[in-house]
mmCIF file as Biopython writes it, N, C-alpha, C and O atoms, coordinates in Angstrom:
data_model
#
loop_
_atom_site.group_PDB
_atom_site.id
_atom_site.type_symbol
_atom_site.label_atom_id
_atom_site.label_alt_id
_atom_site.label_comp_id
_atom_site.label_asym_id
_atom_site.label_entity_id
_atom_site.label_seq_id
_atom_site.pdbx_PDB_ins_code
_atom_site.Cartn_x
_atom_site.Cartn_y
_atom_site.Cartn_z
_atom_site.occupancy
_atom_site.B_iso_or_equiv
_atom_site.auth_seq_id
_atom_site.auth_asym_id
_atom_site.pdbx_PDB_model_num
ATOM 1   N N  . HIS A ? 1  ? -7.771  -9.720 -35.580 1.0 0.0 1  A 1 
ATOM 2   C CA . HIS A ? 1  ? -6.803  -9.003 -36.412 1.0 0.0 1  A 1 
ATOM 3   C C  . HIS A ? 1  ? -5.463  -8.950 -35.693 1.0 0.0 1  A 1 
ATOM 4   O O  . HIS A ? 1  ? -5.320  -8.217 -34.715 1.0 0.0 1  A 1 
ATOM 5   N N  . PRO A ? 2  ? -4.490  -9.704 -36.154 1.0 0.0 2  A 1 
ATOM 6   C CA . PRO A ? 2  ? -3.186  -9.779 -35.471 1.0 0.0 2  A 1 
ATOM 7   C C  . PRO A ? 2  ? -2.411  -8.480 -35.537 1.0 0.0 2  A 1 
ATOM 8   O O  . PRO A ? 2  ? -1.581  -8.223 -34.665 1.0 0.0 2  A 1 
ATOM 9   N N  . TRP A ? 3  ? -2.655  -7.636 -36.560 1.0 0.0 3  A 1 
ATOM 10  C CA . TRP A ? 3  ? -1.848  -6.414 -36.694 1.0 0.0 3  A 1 
ATOM 11  C C  . TRP A ? 3  ? -2.337  -5.334 -35.735 1.0 0.0 3  A 1 
ATOM 12  O O  . TRP A ? 3  ? -1.602  -4.388 -35.451 1.0 0.0 3  A 1 
ATOM 13  N N  . ILE A ? 4  ? -3.565  -5.457 -35.231 1.0 0.0 4  A 1 
ATOM 14  C CA . ILE A ? 4  ? -4.065  -4.439 -34.300 1.0 0.0 4  A 1 
ATOM 15  C C  . ILE A ? 4  ? -3.498  -4.681 -32.911 1.0 0.0 4  A 1 
ATOM 16  O O  . ILE A ? 4  ? -3.118  -3.733 -32.223 1.0 0.0 4  A 1 
ATOM 17  N N  . LYS A ? 5  ? -3.436  -5.953 -32.486 1.0 0.0 5  A 1 
ATOM 18  C CA . LYS A ? 5  ? -2.970  -6.239 -31.127 1.0 0.0 5  A 1 
ATOM 19  C C  . LYS A ? 5  ? -1.645  -6.988 -31.177 1.0 0.0 5  A 1 
ATOM 20  O O  . LYS A ? 5  ? -1.572  -8.127 -31.640 1.0 0.0 5  A 1 
ATOM 21  N N  . GLU A ? 6  ? -0.604  -6.327 -30.692 1.0 0.0 6  A 1 
ATOM 22  C CA . GLU A ? 6  ? 0.694   -6.988 -30.532 1.0 0.0 6  A 1 
ATOM 23  C C  . GLU A ? 6  ? 1.202   -6.551 -29.175 1.0 0.0 6  A 1 
ATOM 24  O O  . GLU A ? 6  ? 1.827   -5.500 -29.035 1.0 0.0 6  A 1 
ATOM 25  N N  . ASP A ? 7  ? 0.921   -7.383 -28.164 1.0 0.0 7  A 1 
ATOM 26  C CA . ASP A ? 7  ? 1.194   -7.008 -26.774 1.0 0.0 7  A 1 
ATOM 27  C C  . ASP A ? 7  ? 0.374   -5.777 -26.410 1.0 0.0 7  A 1 
ATOM 28  O O  . ASP A ? 7  ? 0.802   -4.966 -25.589 1.0 0.0 7  A 1 
ATOM 29  N N  . GLY A ? 8  ? -0.803  -5.632 -27.017 1.0 0.0 8  A 1 
ATOM 30  C CA . GLY A ? 8  ? -1.680  -4.513 -26.690 1.0 0.0 8  A 1 
ATOM 31  C C  . GLY A ? 8  ? -1.269  -3.226 -27.372 1.0 0.0 8  A 1 
ATOM 32  O O  . GLY A ? 8  ? -1.877  -2.182 -27.135 1.0 0.0 8  A 1 
ATOM 33  N N  . VAL A ? 9  ? -0.234  -3.280 -28.227 1.0 0.0 9  A 1 
ATOM 34  C CA . VAL A ? 9  ? 0.220   -2.066 -28.908 1.0 0.0 9  A 1 
ATOM 35  C C  . VAL A ? 9  ? 0.145   -2.278 -30.419 1.0 0.0 9  A 1 
ATOM 36  O O  . VAL A ? 9  ? 0.573   -3.314 -30.928 1.0 0.0 9  A 1 
ATOM 37  N N  . ALA A ? 10 ? -0.396  -1.302 -31.126 1.0 0.0 10 A 1 
ATOM 38  C CA . ALA A ? 10 ? -0.485  -1.408 -32.582 1.0 0.0 10 A 1 
ATOM 39  C C  . ALA A ? 10 ? 0.895   -1.155 -33.190 1.0 0.0 10 A 1 
ATOM 40  O O  . ALA A ? 10 ? 1.456   -0.075 -33.001 1.0 0.0 10 A 1 
ATOM 41  N N  . PRO A ? 11 ? 1.456   -2.133 -33.922 1.0 0.0 11 A 1 
ATOM 42  C CA . PRO A ? 11 ? 2.789   -1.979 -34.507 1.0 0.0 11 A 1 
ATOM 43  C C  . PRO A ? 11 ? 2.817   -0.949 -35.636 1.0 0.0 11 A 1 
ATOM 44  O O  . PRO A ? 11 ? 3.797   -0.221 -35.794 1.0 0.0 11 A 1 
ATOM 45  N N  . ASP A ? 12 ? 1.746   -0.893 -36.414 1.0 0.0 12 A 1 
ATOM 46  C CA . ASP A ? 12 ? 1.701   0.047  -37.542 1.0 0.0 12 A 1 
ATOM 47  C C  . ASP A ? 12 ? 0.497   0.964  -37.393 1.0 0.0 12 A 1 
ATOM 48  O O  . ASP A ? 12 ? -0.634  0.562  -37.668 1.0 0.0 12 A 1 
ATOM 49  N N  . GLN A ? 13 ? 0.734   2.176  -36.963 1.0 0.0 13 A 1 
ATOM 50  C CA . GLN A ? 13 ? -0.370  3.114  -36.766 1.0 0.0 13 A 1 
ATOM 51  C C  . GLN A ? 13 ? -1.080  3.466  -38.080 1.0 0.0 13 A 1 
ATOM 52  O O  . GLN A ? 13 ? -2.308  3.558  -38.090 1.0 0.0 13 A 1 
ATOM 53  N N  . PRO A ? 14 ? -0.356  3.664  -39.183 1.0 0.0 14 A 1 
ATOM 54  C CA . PRO A ? 14 ? -1.031  3.991  -40.449 1.0 0.0 14 A 1 
ATOM 55  C C  . PRO A ? 14 ? -2.100  2.965  -40.808 1.0 0.0 14 A 1 
ATOM 56  O O  . PRO A ? 14 ? -3.177  3.331  -41.279 1.0 0.0 14 A 1 
ATOM 57  N N  . ILE A ? 15 ? -1.807  1.672  -40.587 1.0 0.0 15 A 1 
ATOM 58  C CA . ILE A ? 15 ? -2.789  0.619  -40.879 1.0 0.0 15 A 1 
ATOM 59  C C  . ILE A ? 15 ? -3.989  0.795  -39.960 1.0 0.0 15 A 1 
ATOM 60  O O  . ILE A ? 15 ? -5.133  0.681  -40.402 1.0 0.0 15 A 1 
ATOM 61  N N  . ASP A ? 16 ? -3.737  1.071  -38.688 1.0 0.0 16 A 1 
ATOM 62  C CA . ASP A ? 16 ? -4.812  1.269  -37.719 1.0 0.0 16 A 1 
ATOM 63  C C  . ASP A ? 16 ? -5.705  2.424  -38.162 1.0 0.0 16 A 1 
ATOM 64  O O  . ASP A ? 16 ? -6.931  2.312  -38.147 1.0 0.0 16 A 1 
ATOM 65  N N  . ILE A ? 17 ? -5.084  3.527  -38.556 1.0 0.0 17 A 1 
ATOM 66  C CA . ILE A ? 17 ? -5.840  4.708  -38.976 1.0 0.0 17 A 1 
ATOM 67  C C  . ILE A ? 17 ? -6.652  4.386  -40.236 1.0 0.0 17 A 1 
ATOM 68  O O  . ILE A ? 17 ? -7.803  4.804  -40.364 1.0 0.0 17 A 1 
ATOM 69  N N  . ALA A ? 18 ? -6.052  3.651  -41.146 1.0 0.0 18 A 1 
ATOM 70  C CA . ALA A ? 18 ? -6.751  3.294  -42.384 1.0 0.0 18 A 1 
ATOM 71  C C  . ALA A ? 18 ? -7.971  2.438  -42.071 1.0 0.0 18 A 1 
ATOM 72  O O  . ALA A ? 18 ? -9.036  2.629  -42.658 1.0 0.0 18 A 1 
ATOM 73  N N  . VAL A ? 19 ? -7.815  1.496  -41.147 1.0 0.0 19 A 1 
ATOM 74  C CA . VAL A ? 19 ? -8.937  0.626  -40.772 1.0 0.0 19 A 1 
ATOM 75  C C  . VAL A ? 19 ? -10.044 1.449  -40.125 1.0 0.0 19 A 1 
ATOM 76  O O  . VAL A ? 19 ? -11.223 1.264  -40.429 1.0 0.0 19 A 1 
ATOM 77  N N  . LEU A ? 20 ? -9.659  2.359  -39.231 1.0 0.0 20 A 1 
ATOM 78  C CA . LEU A ? 20 ? -10.658 3.190  -38.553 1.0 0.0 20 A 1 
ATOM 79  C C  . LEU A ? 20 ? -11.412 4.054  -39.560 1.0 0.0 20 A 1 
ATOM 80  O O  . LEU A ? 20 ? -12.638 4.144  -39.503 1.0 0.0 20 A 1 
ATOM 81  N N  . SER A ? 21 ? -10.689 4.685  -40.476 1.0 0.0 21 A 1 
ATOM 82  C CA . SER A ? 21 ? -11.339 5.557  -41.462 1.0 0.0 21 A 1 
ATOM 83  C C  . SER A ? 21 ? -12.252 4.734  -42.364 1.0 0.0 21 A 1 
ATOM 84  O O  . SER A ? 21 ? -13.330 5.189  -42.746 1.0 0.0 21 A 1 
ATOM 85  N N  . ARG A ? 22 ? -11.816 3.516  -42.705 1.0 0.0 22 A 1 
ATOM 86  C CA . ARG A ? 22 ? -12.634 2.649  -43.558 1.0 0.0 22 A 1 
ATOM 87  C C  . ARG A ? 22 ? -13.928 2.273  -42.843 1.0 0.0 22 A 1 
ATOM 88  O O  . ARG A ? 22 ? -15.003 2.253  -43.444 1.0 0.0 22 A 1 
ATOM 89  N N  . MET A ? 23 ? -13.805 1.971  -41.532 1.0 0.0 23 A 1 
ATOM 90  C CA . MET A ? 23 ? -14.991 1.627  -40.742 1.0 0.0 23 A 1 
ATOM 91  C C  . MET A ? 23 ? -15.950 2.816  -40.680 1.0 0.0 23 A 1 
ATOM 92  O O  . MET A ? 23 ? -17.165 2.647  -40.787 1.0 0.0 23 A 1 
ATOM 93  N N  . LYS A ? 24 ? -15.397 4.022  -40.506 1.0 0.0 24 A 1 
ATOM 94  C CA . LYS A ? 24 ? -16.244 5.223  -40.445 1.0 0.0 24 A 1 
ATOM 95  C C  . LYS A ? 24 ? -16.980 5.405  -41.769 1.0 0.0 24 A 1 
ATOM 96  O O  . LYS A ? 24 ? -18.172 5.712  -41.781 1.0 0.0 24 A 1 
ATOM 97  N N  . GLN A ? 25 ? -16.271 5.214  -42.887 1.0 0.0 25 A 1 
ATOM 98  C CA . GLN A ? 25 ? -16.899 5.356  -44.202 1.0 0.0 25 A 1 
ATOM 99  C C  . GLN A ? 25 ? -17.995 4.308  -44.367 1.0 0.0 25 A 1 
ATOM 100 O O  . GLN A ? 25 ? -19.059 4.596  -44.914 1.0 0.0 25 A 1 
ATOM 101 N N  . PHE A ? 26 ? -17.727 3.084  -43.890 1.0 0.0 26 A 1 
ATOM 102 C CA . PHE A ? 26 ? -18.699 1.997  -44.007 1.0 0.0 26 A 1 
ATOM 103 C C  . PHE A ? 26 ? -19.972 2.342  -43.250 1.0 0.0 26 A 1 
ATOM 104 O O  . PHE A ? 26 ? -21.077 2.163  -43.763 1.0 0.0 26 A 1 
ATOM 105 N N  . HIS A ? 27 ? -19.811 2.844  -42.015 1.0 0.0 27 A 1 
ATOM 106 C CA . HIS A ? 27 ? -20.976 3.223  -41.204 1.0 0.0 27 A 1 
ATOM 107 C C  . HIS A ? 27 ? -21.737 4.365  -41.877 1.0 0.0 27 A 1 
ATOM 108 O O  . HIS A ? 27 ? -22.968 4.370  -41.894 1.0 0.0 27 A 1 
ATOM 109 N N  . ALA A ? 28 ? -21.009 5.325  -42.428 1.0 0.0 28 A 1 
ATOM 110 C CA . ALA A ? 28 ? -21.653 6.460  -43.091 1.0 0.0 28 A 1 
ATOM 111 C C  . ALA A ? 28 ? -22.468 5.970  -44.289 1.0 0.0 28 A 1 
ATOM 112 O O  . ALA A ? 28 ? -23.589 6.430  -44.505 1.0 0.0 28 A 1 
ATOM 113 N N  . MET A ? 29 ? -21.913 5.046  -45.062 1.0 0.0 29 A 1 
ATOM 114 C CA . MET A ? 29 ? -22.621 4.510  -46.222 1.0 0.0 29 A 1 
ATOM 115 C C  . MET A ? 29 ? -23.883 3.778  -45.780 1.0 0.0 29 A 1 
ATOM 116 O O  . MET A ? 29 ? -24.931 3.911  -46.411 1.0 0.0 29 A 1 
ATOM 117 N N  . ASN A ? 30 ? -23.788 3.001  -44.692 1.0 0.0 30 A 1 
ATOM 118 C CA . ASN A ? 30 ? -24.953 2.278  -44.183 1.0 0.0 30 A 1 
ATOM 119 C C  . ASN A ? 30 ? -26.054 3.253  -43.801 1.0 0.0 30 A 1 
ATOM 120 O O  . ASN A ? 30 ? -27.225 3.020  -44.104 1.0 0.0 30 A 1 
ATOM 121 N N  . LYS A ? 31 ? -25.688 4.343  -43.137 1.0 0.0 31 A 1 
ATOM 122 C CA . LYS A ? 31 ? -26.680 5.342  -42.727 1.0 0.0 31 A 1 
ATOM 123 C C  . LYS A ? 31 ? -27.337 5.949  -43.964 1.0 0.0 31 A 1 
ATOM 124 O O  . LYS A ? 31 ? -28.555 6.117  -44.004 1.0 0.0 31 A 1 
ATOM 125 N N  . LEU A ? 32 ? -26.520 6.280  -44.983 1.0 0.0 32 A 1 
ATOM 126 C CA . LEU A ? 32 ? -27.067 6.877  -46.204 1.0 0.0 32 A 1 
ATOM 127 C C  . LEU A ? 32 ? -28.022 5.906  -46.887 1.0 0.0 32 A 1 
ATOM 128 O O  . LEU A ? 32 ? -29.083 6.307  -47.366 1.0 0.0 32 A 1 
ATOM 129 N N  . LYS A ? 33 ? -27.645 4.622  -46.933 1.0 0.0 33 A 1 
ATOM 130 C CA . LYS A ? 33 ? -28.501 3.616  -47.573 1.0 0.0 33 A 1 
ATOM 131 C C  . LYS A ? 33 ? -29.826 3.501  -46.832 1.0 0.0 33 A 1 
ATOM 132 O O  . LYS A ? 33 ? -30.885 3.439  -47.456 1.0 0.0 33 A 1 
ATOM 133 N N  . LYS A ? 34 ? -29.771 3.471  -45.494 1.0 0.0 34 A 1 
ATOM 134 C CA . LYS A ? 34 ? -31.006 3.355  -44.707 1.0 0.0 34 A 1 
ATOM 135 C C  . LYS A ? 34 ? -31.911 4.553  -44.963 1.0 0.0 34 A 1 
ATOM 136 O O  . LYS A ? 34 ? -33.123 4.401  -45.110 1.0 0.0 34 A 1 
ATOM 137 N N  . VAL A ? 35 ? -31.316 5.749  -45.014 1.0 0.0 35 A 1 
ATOM 138 C CA . VAL A ? 35 ? -32.109 6.963  -45.251 1.0 0.0 35 A 1 
ATOM 139 C C  . VAL A ? 35 ? -32.689 6.937  -46.666 1.0 0.0 35 A 1 
ATOM 140 O O  . VAL A ? 35 ? -33.836 7.332  -46.878 1.0 0.0 35 A 1 
ATOM 141 N N  . ALA A ? 36 ? -31.900 6.474  -47.621 1.0 0.0 36 A 1 
ATOM 142 C CA . ALA A ? 36 ? -32.349 6.450  -49.015 1.0 0.0 36 A 1 
ATOM 143 C C  . ALA A ? 36 ? -33.497 5.455  -49.195 1.0 0.0 36 A 1 
ATOM 144 O O  . ALA A ? 36 ? -34.392 5.679  -50.009 1.0 0.0 36 A 1 
ATOM 145 N N  . LEU A ? 37 ? -33.472 4.358  -48.436 1.0 0.0 37 A 1 
ATOM 146 C CA . LEU A ? 37 ? -34.517 3.341  -48.564 1.0 0.0 37 A 1 
ATOM 147 C C  . LEU A ? 37 ? -35.852 3.835  -48.014 1.0 0.0 37 A 1 
ATOM 148 O O  . LEU A ? 37 ? -36.911 3.392  -48.457 1.0 0.0 37 A 1 
ATOM 149 N N  . LYS A ? 38 ? -35.800 4.755  -47.045 1.0 0.0 38 A 1 
ATOM 150 C CA . LYS A ? 38 ? -37.057 5.211  -46.426 1.0 0.0 38 A 1 
ATOM 151 C C  . LYS A ? 38 ? -37.863 6.093  -47.368 1.0 0.0 38 A 1 
ATOM 152 O O  . LYS A ? 38 ? -38.942 6.560  -47.005 1.0 0.0 38 A 1 
#
């Protein structure tokens, strides 16, 4: 992801935060799906 690393500094923090929150939601959904399948 070129927008995350630009000389080791994220140029757009809002994008970084959005990606992190999206990843957290994705992991949460995976956990819910695994629990629901059991």
